[in-house]
TORFIVEX-837865 format. One record per residue (C-alpha): residue in one letter; x, y, z. Coordinates in nm, 3 decimals. Example, Ala and Ser with C-alpha at 12.3 -4.5 7.8 and 13.67 -1.06 7.14 Angstrom:
<sites>
> residu,x,y,z
> A,1.230,-0.450,0.780
> S,1.367,-0.106,0.714
</sites>
This chain:
<sites>
> residu,x,y,z
> M,1.634,-0.268,-2.224
> S,1.532,-0.064,-1.920
> K,1.638,-0.213,-1.556
> S,1.453,-0.283,-1.307
> P,1.386,-0.093,-1.033
> P,1.543,-0.315,-0.717
> K,1.327,-0.437,-0.427
> F,1.512,-0.550,-0.131
> V,1.409,-0.696,0.065
> A,1.575,-0.817,0.450
> V,1.616,-1.208,0.576
> C,1.699,-1.355,0.921
> I,1.897,-1.725,0.795
> D,1.942,-1.941,1.113
> E,2.365,-2.021,1.144
> T,2.287,-2.118,1.490
> R,2.539,-2.396,1.328
> F,2.825,-2.197,1.278
> F,2.861,-2.102,1.687
> M,2.851,-2.487,1.739
> N,3.111,-2.714,1.881
> G,2.942,-3.040,1.800
> D,2.621,-3.110,1.885
> E,2.564,-2.808,2.244
> M,2.678,-2.434,2.126
> C,2.989,-2.248,2.180
> E,3.151,-2.147,2.564
> E,3.113,-1.838,2.585
> L,2.746,-1.868,2.477
> R,2.591,-2.149,2.583
> G,2.330,-2.227,2.833
> K,2.205,-1.774,2.683
> V,2.163,-1.824,2.392
> K,1.882,-2.048,2.178
> R,1.976,-1.956,1.800
> I,2.148,-1.684,1.607
> Y,2.070,-1.476,1.339
> G,2.277,-1.321,1.035
> V,2.078,-1.026,0.886
> Y,2.087,-0.931,0.552
> L,1.961,-0.754,0.224
> Y,1.944,-0.837,-0.144
> D,1.777,-0.652,-0.445
> E,1.547,-0.924,-0.544
> T,1.521,-0.805,-0.895
> V,1.927,-0.895,-0.868
> R,2.006,-1.261,-0.939
> T,2.360,-1.388,-1.000
> V,2.478,-1.686,-1.139
> I,2.794,-1.860,-1.076
> C,3.000,-2.205,-1.101
> D,2.741,-2.427,-1.092
> A,2.442,-2.262,-1.293
> Q,2.205,-2.192,-1.009
> P,2.041,-1.810,-0.973
> R,2.169,-1.689,-0.613
> Y,2.090,-1.314,-0.499
> F,2.414,-1.119,-0.321
> L,2.328,-1.140,0.122
> H,2.466,-0.833,0.177
> W,2.511,-0.855,0.586
> V,2.366,-0.588,0.793
> D,2.334,-0.686,1.111
> V,2.349,-0.966,1.391
> A,2.027,-1.097,1.593
> F,1.973,-1.441,1.812
> E,1.694,-1.581,2.086
> S,1.852,-1.585,2.418
> E,1.769,-1.792,2.705
> P,1.522,-1.664,3.003
> G,1.662,-1.457,3.267
> L,1.924,-1.265,3.055
> T,1.961,-0.932,3.230
> D,2.001,-0.647,2.967
> K,2.399,-0.639,3.003
> E,2.429,-1.000,2.952
> R,2.206,-0.954,2.657
> D,2.456,-0.639,2.556
> S,2.694,-0.858,2.557
> I,2.648,-1.199,2.345
> Y,2.551,-0.880,2.082
> D,2.884,-0.767,2.087
> I,3.043,-1.118,2.068
> L,2.815,-1.258,1.753
> R,2.888,-0.909,1.572
> E,3.210,-0.935,1.570
> S,3.248,-1.273,1.477
> Y,3.020,-1.123,1.158
> T,3.287,-0.857,1.104
> V,3.627,-1.069,1.107
> D,3.543,-1.136,0.764
> D,3.366,-0.975,0.535
> P,2.985,-1.169,0.574
> D,2.856,-1.014,0.240
> T,2.827,-1.414,0.084
> Y,2.613,-1.509,-0.222
> M,2.302,-1.789,-0.136
> H,2.046,-2.022,-0.367
> I,1.747,-1.813,-0.422
> R,1.579,-2.175,-0.351
> D,1.740,-2.132,-0.019
> V,1.674,-1.815,0.012
> E,1.312,-1.892,-0.071
> R,1.209,-2.133,0.195
> V,1.322,-1.908,0.478
> P,0.973,-1.881,0.690
> E,0.812,-1.528,0.593
> E,0.774,-1.389,0.895
> R,1.187,-1.412,0.897
> R,1.127,-1.218,0.536
> K,1.048,-0.872,0.495
> V,1.004,-0.629,0.186
> F,1.200,-0.263,0.272
> M,1.213,-0.069,-0.039
> E,1.137,-0.148,-0.354
> G,1.036,0.072,-0.730
> N,0.916,0.388,-0.664
> D,1.083,0.441,-0.321
> F,1.409,0.524,-0.572
> E,1.202,0.837,-0.685
> P,1.362,1.022,-0.871
> W,1.717,0.928,-0.876
> W,1.660,0.589,-0.994
> N,1.729,0.664,-1.346
> E,2.062,0.803,-1.213
> Y,2.138,0.445,-1.065
> D,2.381,0.379,-0.790
> E,2.440,0.069,-0.674
> H,2.645,0.215,-0.328
> K,2.353,0.475,-0.312
> I,2.054,0.243,-0.327
> F,2.225,0.051,-0.034
> D,2.274,0.361,0.158
> E,1.941,0.421,0.167
> V,1.845,0.060,0.204
> L,2.042,0.002,0.545
> E,1.861,0.332,0.637
> S,1.551,0.268,0.621
> Y,1.640,-0.070,0.796
> N,1.764,0.058,1.041
> G,1.496,0.372,1.143
> S,1.293,0.008,1.176
> P,1.512,-0.319,1.229
> M,1.246,-0.642,1.186
> F,1.438,-0.760,1.477
</sites>
């Protein structure tokens, strides 16, 4: 049985709640950031079932994006980006997410990056790391956010 070629999708997951203290944004971001998104890549053709029998996608974390309050300087935005990026890289930010939750993300926050024939001629020698490197290169060449 041959395996389907991958279909890598970037998805922007709203993760603002992880930066909240109660009803307020954490102190270093308060008044500067409206929303915070984890940007992940996943292969839509690969589904994983863990303990609760609900299929999930494995999401590879690639970046962080945010909506800032108006009036911030480029230096302030760069500083916020550095703070957020560091917070994601303290632990392994890759994760599994229920397929239904990923599919609920609005279309404007999902984008197909590479699929099917984009992986020729080396798809038959499937190498997950090589494929992910190619997709990451594609993402970095034209980020969606």
